[in-house]
N, C-alpha and C positions, 0 to 999 in steps of 0.2 A: 425612403431617402430623407424625407423631412424629419422623421422620428430619429433616425441615426444622427443626423446633423444636430438636432436638439439635444440628444444625449451627449454628443461630443462637446457642445457649448456648455452644457451644465457641468460636465466633468472638468472642463477647463476652468470654469468659474470656481468650482469647488477646490481645485488644485491651487488656484491663485489665492483664494480665501485662507486655505490651510497654510500655504506658504507664508502669507502675510501675517497670519496669527502666530506662526512659529517664529518669524523674525521679530515680531513684537514681544513674544514671550522670551525669546533669547536675549533681546535688548534689555527687557525689564529685568531678567535674571542677572545679566552682566551689571546693570545699574545697581541692583540690590547687593551684588557682590562687592562692587566698588564702595557703596555706602557702608557695608559691613567692615571692609578693610579700613576705611577712614575712621569709622567710629571706634574700632578696636585698636587703632594705632596708639602706642605709648607716647607719641610725639603730639603735643597740642596742635590742632589744625582746624581750619574752617574754610568753607567755600562760599563765595558770593556769586550771584548771577549778574547778567548784563545790567540789570536794574539796581545793582548794589544791594540786593537783598540776600540775607544769609540763607543758603540752601542746606549746608551741613555744618554741624557743630559737634565735634567728637567728645568722648568722655574725658580724655586727658585735658582738654581745654576747659571743660566744665569744672574739673577738679582744681585747675589753676585759677580760673576767673570767678568761681562760685556762681556762675550764671548757667542755668539749665537750658538745654535746647528748646524746651517748651516756650520759654519767655524771649528767646532771641531769634529762632528760625522764622523767616518771613519778614524780619525787620531790617533796618539799615543801621543797627546800633552795635555793630561788631567793635567799634572804637572804644566801647566801654571797658574792654579788657585792659587797655593801656592808659586811657586818659579820663579826666573828669568832665571835660567838655568836648563836644563833637568836632572832629577834624578828620581829614583823609588818612587812611592807613596805606601801607604799601600796595595792597591788593587794589584799592581804589585808583591809585595813580597808574598802575599797569592797565587797568580796565579802561581808563580814560585816555590812555596813550600820553601820559604826562610824566614819564620817567625822569625827564630833565628837572622836574621840580622836587625830586627826592631830597636834595640838599636843603630845601626850604622847610622841610618838616622833620628831618632826622639829622641830628648833630654828629652821629657816628659815621664810620667809614662805610661806603656802599660800593658795590661792583656788580657787573653782570656775571651770572653763574657760569663756571667753566664746564658744568655737567649737563645743564639743561638749556634748551633754546627758550627764549622769551621768559627767562627766570632771572630774578635779581635778589641779591643778598645785602643785608645791612646789619651792622652790629651797633646797638645803642643801649643807653641806660634809661630805665623808666622809673623815676622816683616815686610814682604813685602806687607802684605794685608792692604789696606787703608792707611791713613796718620799716624796712631799711632800703626799699627799692630793689630792683633786679636788673641784671644785664641779660639781653636776649640777642641771639643771632636769628634774624627773621629771613625766611626765604619765601618768595612769592613767584608763582608761575601761572601763565595763561593756560586755560583749558579750551581746546578746540573740538568741534564736532566733526563727523566724517567729511563734511563739505569744507573743512578748513576755516570755519567761522568761529570766532571767540564767543563762547556762551557763558564763560565764568572765569574766576581766578581763585586759585587755592593758595592759602598762606599757612606756613608752619612756623612754630616757635621752638627754639632750643635754648634752654636756660643755661647760661654760661657764667652765672654769678660767681660760683666757687672758683672757676678757672681764672676769671678776671681778678678776683681777690688774691689768688695765689701769685699771679703775674705781678700785681702791684706790690705784694709782700716781698717777692724776690728782687724787684727793682729797688724798693726802699732799702732792703738789706744790703744790696750792692752799693747804693749811694752812701749808706751809713758806714759800711766797711771801708770805703775809700776815704771818707772823712775821718774815720777812726784812726787809720794809718797816719794821716797827717797830724791829727790831734795828739797821738801818742808821741811822735817825734818832738812836737812843740812843747808838750807838757814836760818831757824829760829835760830838754834844754832849759826850759823856764824854771824847773825845780832846781837845777844845778846853779843857775844864776842867783836864785833867791837864797839858796843856802849860803853862798858867798856873801851876799848882801847882809843877811841876818847875822852871820858870824862877825862881820865888821861893826854892825850896829851894837852887838853885845859888847865888843871890845870898847867901842866909843862910850857906852853907858858906864862901864866900870872905870873908865879913864876920866870921866867928867867929874868935876868937883861938886861938892854938896851945895855950893853957893850958886852954881849955874843951873838954876831951876828951869829956865826957858829951854836950854839944850836938852835937859833930861826929859822934859815933857815932849819935846819934838821927837826925840829918839824913841820914846814909848809909842807915839803914834805910828812912826815908821815901822816899828816892830810888829804892832798889831796888824797893820796893813800887809806886811810881809807874811805873817802867819796865815792870814786869810787867803793870800795869793797862793801859798803852798797848799792850802786845802783845796783851792780850785784846781791846781795842777794835779792833785791826787784824784779829784773827780774826773778830770779829763782822761787820766790813765785808766780809771775804772771803766769809763765809757768806751775807751778804745780797746781795752783788752778784757773787760769783764773782771778787772782786778787780777789777783793771783789766787785762784780758787784752790782750796784744799778739800777735795771731795771725800766724804765719809758717808756710810749708810746711816741715815738719821730717821727718827720718827718725827713726823711733821706736826702732830697735834700740840705738843708743848710749845713749839716755835710759834705756831699760829695764835695760840691763846696769849702768849707773852706779848706778841706784837700788838694784838688788839687792846690788851690792857694798857700797854705803854702809850698808845695813841689816844684812846678814848677815856683815859682816867680823868675824872673831874671835868668832863665835857658834857654838853647838852645833847650829844648824839648817842643813841642806843645802838649797840652792836649785838645782833643775834648770831650766835655761833652754832653751826650745825656740822659736825664732823662724823664721818662714818666710823662705826666702832672697829671695823676691821681694816682701817685705812692702811694701804700699803706703805712701806718705807721707801725712801728715795736716796740715791747717792748724790749728795749735794754739799756745797759749802754753806753751812747753817747761817753764818754771819751774813753772807751776801743775800741769801734767800729771805732772811728776816728783813734786810734792808729793802728788798723789793716789796714785800708785803706792807711794810710800814709806809713806804712811799705812796702806794696806791690807797691805803687807808687814810693817810693824811690828805690826799687829794679829795677823797670822798667826804671827809669831815669839812674841808674848806669849801666844798660845793654845796653844803647845807648850812648856810649862815643862820637860819632860823630853827636849827635842830632837825631831827629826823631819825631814820632808821637805816642802818647798814647791815646787809646780810653777808656773813662770811661762811662759805660752804666749802667743804673739802670732801671729795668722793672719789671712788675708784672708777675708772672707765677703760674700756678696751676698744681701740679703733681698728676697724676692719678695712677701712679705706684711708688714703692719704688725706690729711686735713692741712691744706696750704703746704707749708714746709715741713709738716710733721709726718713722720712715717707711721706705718701700722705697728701696733703693739699695746702694751699695758702702761697706763699713765695714771697719775694722780691729778685730778682737775680741781683747781682752787678757784672759786667764784667769789668775786667781791662786787656786790650790787648795792648802789645807793639810790636815794630818792631825791637827789639834788637837782641843780639847774640844768644838768646835761651839757652836752657838747654839740655845737652846730655841725651839721653834716659836712660842711665844707672844711672843717678843721679836723675831722676824724683821721684823715690820712696823714696829718702832720704832727699829731701829738707826741709821737716818739722821736721827732726830729730834735737834735740838740738846739738848745736856746729858744725853742718855741714854747711860748706860754700864753695862756688866755687871761692871766691875772693882770689887773690894771696896776696894782702897786706891788712891786717886787720887794719883798722883805728879804732879810738875810737868808740865804739858802734858796730862795725862790727865783732861781735864775734860769729855769727851763731845762735843767739837766736831770731831774729826778726820774722821769719816765724814760729818757734816753739811756740812762745808766741801767734802769730796770730791764729794758729790752736787751741791752748788751749782756747783762748777767744771765738772763734766761737763755739767750742765744748760746752762750758759752756753756750752759748746762744741757745743750741739745734739746731744749724745750721750745715752747711757743707761748706768746702772750698776745691776746686779741682784745678788742674793745668794741662795744656796741653802745649806742647812746641815742636818746630822744630828748630834744630840748624840753625843759620843764617837767620831765618825767623821771629822768635818772640815767645813770651810766652803769654798765656792767663790764668788768674786766674778768677775763678767763685766763688762767695760767695752767699750762700743761707741763708736768715734770715726769720723766721716765721713772717707772717703778723699778725697784731693785729687789725683785722677788728671789732670784737665785742667790744673791748675796745675803739676803735675809735668812733663807733656809740654811745656808752654810754657817 
């Protein structure tokens, strides 16, 4: 009886041990599976423990941050992805139950997730990421154990920089189009009034006697001012409508070389020109596109008061995804890159606005319409113009014009 009871106890103990080992093995297998899923996810993600130590750091986040799991796991330095100095991330605020402090650390909009319990989302701009900064949609959610206790928080990052730039581009285009409609009406009425004024000034000049020198000089001043005003009215019309383009299939190489020679002739700035030998033609108004190129080259020259180098590059490119307001297709990309003083980040979104200029002294013609007109012209060619700049390093403009391959073959 004692032997049978002992055997029973031993069997029961073995069953418990085996069951416990199986549960542990199953739990470990599930944990490894979870780790594998997180690490293999294309979405940058990390997990921190209750002690704010990094538990998991996946490959996508490693590629984004240039920080390997080996140097970050086990530390509380996950903030290094976003900031130069230590401060709480969204995951830390959730872990410490300080969600109400999100507005103290994030300037963007935040809200509780509609999909997950104890999850929060925030969209914010991080200027220290990359050369130009990045926009991210961050989602953080608490992780609970089987006993419903929080043992960590997971945070994922979604790069929405292109999306935000496209939204800003559409908003800017909408504002400019509204302003353009107004400017077009004003310019036409203004031009009609000036025509009448200049006609009467001409009549007064031919009616004035040779002895009336003061009146003749005064009429000459009025005439010059009237002609400059008509030029301004013409610029406003060009801004509003992109002018009156006459599209023809043109080769861009001669146009680009002539524009560069015209701008940099007898200047201290060197222009290096690199044009693809098989550069596609484009259906354009050559006069207007040359005006755009010259406007940007002049800006580049004026941004390098002590001389420097400008790169003028023209190449073929095929877009397989939408770039901002640009659709998929074949394009000629014209890149104008200088090594000048650059444009402050806070001004980049405004440089295509009418009458916005960073020049301290506005000389004749420098009234802040050059880039606005250029943007209007490129828009009316169904193209795109973009700008990137770093202060004291230089500015790069990129112009996309649709290739006219079928027309060229015909």
